[in-house]
N, C-alpha and C positions, 0 to 999 in steps of 0.2 A: 031228420041233418040232428046232431049231434049240437046243444046249447052251448054257449061260451061259459056256461056255471059248467057243465057237464065236461068238455074241456077242461077248464081250469081245475078241477081234483081231480080228474085223470094224471098230470101233467104232474100235482100237488103228492101225488101220491106215489107215482114212477121216481120222481125225486127223492124221496125220503126213502123209496125202496133201494135206488142206486145208491143215495151217503151210507145207508144203512151196509152195503156188503163193497165200496170200493173205497172211501177214507172216515177216522176216528171223528172228524168236524165235519159242521155242514156247507163243505163250500164247494158244494159242486152245483153243476145247472147255475153258474154264475152267471149269464150273460142279463146284460141290463134290462131294468122293465120295460116293456113296453108302452105308449098311450095308452093303450086300449087298457093292460094288465095294470095299470095306474088308475084309469078309470073307474072298473069293478072294485077297487080297494076303499077302504074307507080310514085308515091311520099307516102309520108307518113308529116298527120300532126299532131302536138302535139299540144295541146290546154290548157294554165297555166287560172286558174281561183282559185276565191276567195271561195275553197270550208267549209263549215262547216263541213265536217267528215274528221279524220284523215285517209291521204292513199288515196285521192283524189284529190289532187291538179292539175296533170296533164293526162290529156286524152292523147289518138294515136286512128287515127283513116287513113287508106288508103286511098287516092286518084285517083278517074279514072283519069286522064288529057284529054282522049279524051273526054269523056262523061261531066265532070265535075260533078262526086258524087261524095258525100263522104262515105264511109265503115261505121261502126260501132264502136260506138263510147266505148274507151274500162279507165280504171284508169288504170293509169300506175306508178312507181315511186317514192310512198308511201310519197310525202310533202304535207302540208296542208297552205295553200291558197300563194300560190307561184307568185311573180308580174310579175316576166320580165324569158324572153328564151334569148338564142342563143346557136348555133350549129357549134360545131368545123366543120373546112377547110375541115377533113376527114368525117366528117359525121357519129366518130362512138362514140363522146360524146353530151351529150347535160347538159347547166350549168344552170341554175336556180337558183333566189334569194330565202332565207327563212327567217325565227327567229333563231336565236340557244337557246333554254334554258340553261342558265349557273345554275339558281339556280328558286327556282319553284317563286321567284318574279323580275325573271331579265332577260331578252332575248334580243338580241342581235342583229343587221344585221348579215348575215352571205351570203354563195354564198354554193352550192353543183353540182359536178359533178355528172355523170349520164352515167353509158354505155349502149351503145344502141345494143341490139342482133341483131345479122345481119339478122337472118329471121322471126321475129315478133315486131322487131323494138318496144319492149316492156324494160325499162329503170328498172337498177341499177342503187343504190347507189354507190360508186365506193371512194367516199370522201366529208369531207365539210371542211370548217373554216371560220374565224370571216372574213368579208367584211371593217370592219377599219371603217364602222359607222352605223348609226340606216338609216333606210329608204330604206336603199337598193333597186332601181327602175328599174333601165336602167342596162344591160349586151351585150356587145359588145366583139369580139373577131382578133386580128392581122390575117393578110392575110397569112402565115404560122401557125399559131395556136400554138405560143408562149407563149402569155401575154393574158389575162384577163381583160377589161375595165369592171368598174362599175361607179354609176353615184349613190349617194345615197342625198334624196330628205329633210332627216329628219336632220342628222350635214353638210348639204350645203356643202358636199366633192367626190373629184372624185379618184378613188383606180387603180391603177395597180399591178394584182398578178401575177407572175410567172405563168407557166405548164411547166411538166413532158412530155414527150415524149408518155405515158403510160396515159395523159390526167389529171393526179391528179394535184395538187398543188406542188409549189417551195417555196425554202424558200422566196427567192425576194420579194419586195413587197414596192410601193409607194403611202402612200396618203398625197392629195393635198385640205389642206379648200378650197373654194372659200367667199372672202373675199368683203365686199362693201355693201353700201347702199343703199337698194330696195327703188323707187321711185314709183311702182306699187303697186297694190291692197295687194300684198303677202306681202309686210312688212317684208322681207328677202331674205335671197339670199337660191337658191333652183337651187342646181344641179339638172336636170332634165333627162338628157341622155350624154351619151357620145360615140365617134365613133373612129373610124381608119380615117385616112382620105387618100387619095391617094398616093400612094406611099411607102408605112406602115411606114411613118418615121415621122408623125405628128397626136396627136387625136386631136376632134376638143369636147366640152361641151356647151351644153345648158344649159342658169341660167337661168329658168321661174322669180323668180325675181329680176334678177340684170339687164332683159333686156338684155344679154352679151353671143357672143359665147366666153368660153376661148378658147385658141391657146395654144397647148402644143407641145414641142418635145419628141417624142419618141422614147425608146431607148428599142425597143420589148425582146430582150433575157435576160436584163438586169432587168425588169419589170423596168423602168426610166422613170416615165415621168418631165419634165422640164420647167415651164413657156418659152413658149416665146416672142421676141420681132416682133413685141409690143405685148402683152401680152390679147388679147381679142380684140374683133370687135362689136362697141355699134351697138345696132337694135331701132327701133322707143321704145321712150318712151312708156311703158305701156304695148307693142305685148306679152312678155310672151314665150321666146321662148322655144317650147316641145323637140321634136325632129326632128333629120336632116335624109339628105336622100341626097346619091352625085349620081350626073348624070354616066351613063357607060365611059361617052366619059374624067372620069374626070376632067371635066373642070369646071362643078358648082354641088353645096352644095346648098340645099335649106331647111329651116328649116322651121314649120311650129307652129305658134305664138299663146298659147291656148286662152292668155286673150285677144287679137287683133281681132283674128278668120280672119287671117291672112297667105299669108305666105311669107318670104325674101328669095325672088333668089340671090345668090349672087355668084363671080368668084373666084373659090382656084389656084393660083400656087404652082405646087408639089414642084417647086426647093425649094422658099423661103419659103414655109409654111404658106402667107400672105392670107385673106382673105378680095375681096373687094365687097361692096352692088351696089348690083343690079337692083331690084327692089322688091316692097310689093303689094299685090294681096290678094284683100281679098276670103274668102273660102266660102261665105256666099250669097246668092241672095242682091241685091242693096234693095228690099223692106222688108227685112224679118228684125224684133222691139224686136222679142222674146229674150231671156236669150240662151244662147251656148258658145260652147267650144273645140274649135277646139285640136285635141289629136296626130291622128298619119299619117305619108304621107309617098309615097315613086313613085319610081320611075320606069315606065314599065321597062321591059328588054330589049325594045327597045331604051330605049332613047328619045321616042318620045312625051311619057305624064307622066302625075304626079297626083298621087289620092292625095287626103287630108279625112280624115274624121270629121263630127262634132257633137257632143254632146250636144244636145238643139231639135239643128234645123234636125237633128237625119237624116241625111245623108251623101253621099259620094260626096268630090267636084274631078270634074275633069279639066286635063289641058291640053293644047297643047305647046310642049316645040321648039322653035324657034331652028333651026339647029344652027343656025348660031351664035346667040346669047346670048341664053339658056333664056332668058324672055317668061314668061308665057303665055298663053291667055285664058281666061275661055273658059270651053264649058258646063258650067251648073253643076247641081247637080242631084245625083240620088235617092230616100228615100232610105234605106237601111233597110228596111222592118223591123226594131225592134227597140228598146228604147237604147241612148248611146252607140255608136258605137266608141270603143274606142282603138280598135286593128283593122289591117287587114293584110290579105297578100296577093301576088300575087303567084300563083302557077307558076313553074320551066318553064313553056312553054307559058307563057304569056297570056293562052287562058284566063285565070279563077280570079276571086280575091274571099278571103272569108274573110268576115266580122265579127267580136266579137262584138256582141249585149248586151254589160253587163248587162243591164236593164230590158229586156225583157229574159234575158236565151237562148238565139238561137246563132248559126251561121246559118250565110245566104249564098248563094256560090252566087257570078254575073258570067255571058259572058263578056269579054274583046269583043268588037267589033276594032279587029287591023288594018283597018283601018281609024277608026273615033275618037277611042278609050272612048267612050260611052259604058254604062256599063247596063245590060238587067237581069231581077232576075233570078236564074237556080234554078228550084225545090221550094219542101219544106224546109223552114228552119228546122235545127235539134236543136230539146233542149239537152241545156247542162248548170246547173248553172255559173251565174255570168262568163263569157268568159271573160279575162283581157290580153291576146296574143295566139298572136296564129303563127307557127313559119311550114314551110314549110322541109322536110329531101327528098335531090331529089331525090337519090333511094335505095330501099331497095335492099338488095345480092339477085339475084336470083336463082336459081339452073335447072338443064337442065331438 
């Protein structure tokens, strides 16, 4: 008799063969997940894309954390071209950036709250609101799930929006502009990301145009952001800080710098909210002379490794973390198996990494060697149009 696993593998192979022949995006085999299918999977992956069709901006797929295989991708959520996603700590709501069309001539930056179906992982919009600026490009949420942070690369500002217990938006909010003189190629301030710092009392925003990490005091429940003293930490001129990642120990914060193709390592004091620069290291090989722009950064759940993506060199850079100092040592670069790796995510087990190769319209899975940190391509890349952000939801609700 055929086992469940054999049946699942055959179904996935058939689906991939059909989609490669019939359609350019993986939107075939779109039936909802059954309870049995959900129970066989360990995680769920959401994929935000720059879609050309309404309603196909976000895709969802199960992820087998034992074998490192993605299930079929299905459109969900009904959004067009979301740039960023984040997930509520309870796993019941996904937040996405969007454009809100206020009139035929005017669209403003917005955020959308999408409820997660506990059985199918499909998304249903429950609320939306203006984010307070133009070009919302990054979202994060505090550890208690009571406020949402937004970075705007258009109007160069950061916002903090209150969340209600059901995941909808509250009334309170804060909007803080980034002001200063840009001396790099961007020519203006450009808030590109904002995260909640360890301790849940501070927030840090990376400004790509000003080469600064802005530091804020955070009152999460009242959605208040106020400048810290000092208000920012200056990085190397021309580096262009883009995204940030926190070490599991809470001792160190890493910035991937888009223009300099570097990572800045710094220590963070959870009591004082002060960041102190430690090190800058390249994400590229020493002999590379082409054009490239560093994009995403993440720390392995073990805290032993840091990864960053290079758009242009089209690679994933790996680094070993010194457990005493937080400083990084390069482990080299691995081809991303596609073009323009804009974003990636490490699965909850720490065994696999999924990268979004935006300009080759594909997702690629890599196995992570837990002893060395090195990456090995896993299976065949999955087709999806212009993926720009990938996020893991740890668990689906399971039925007995």
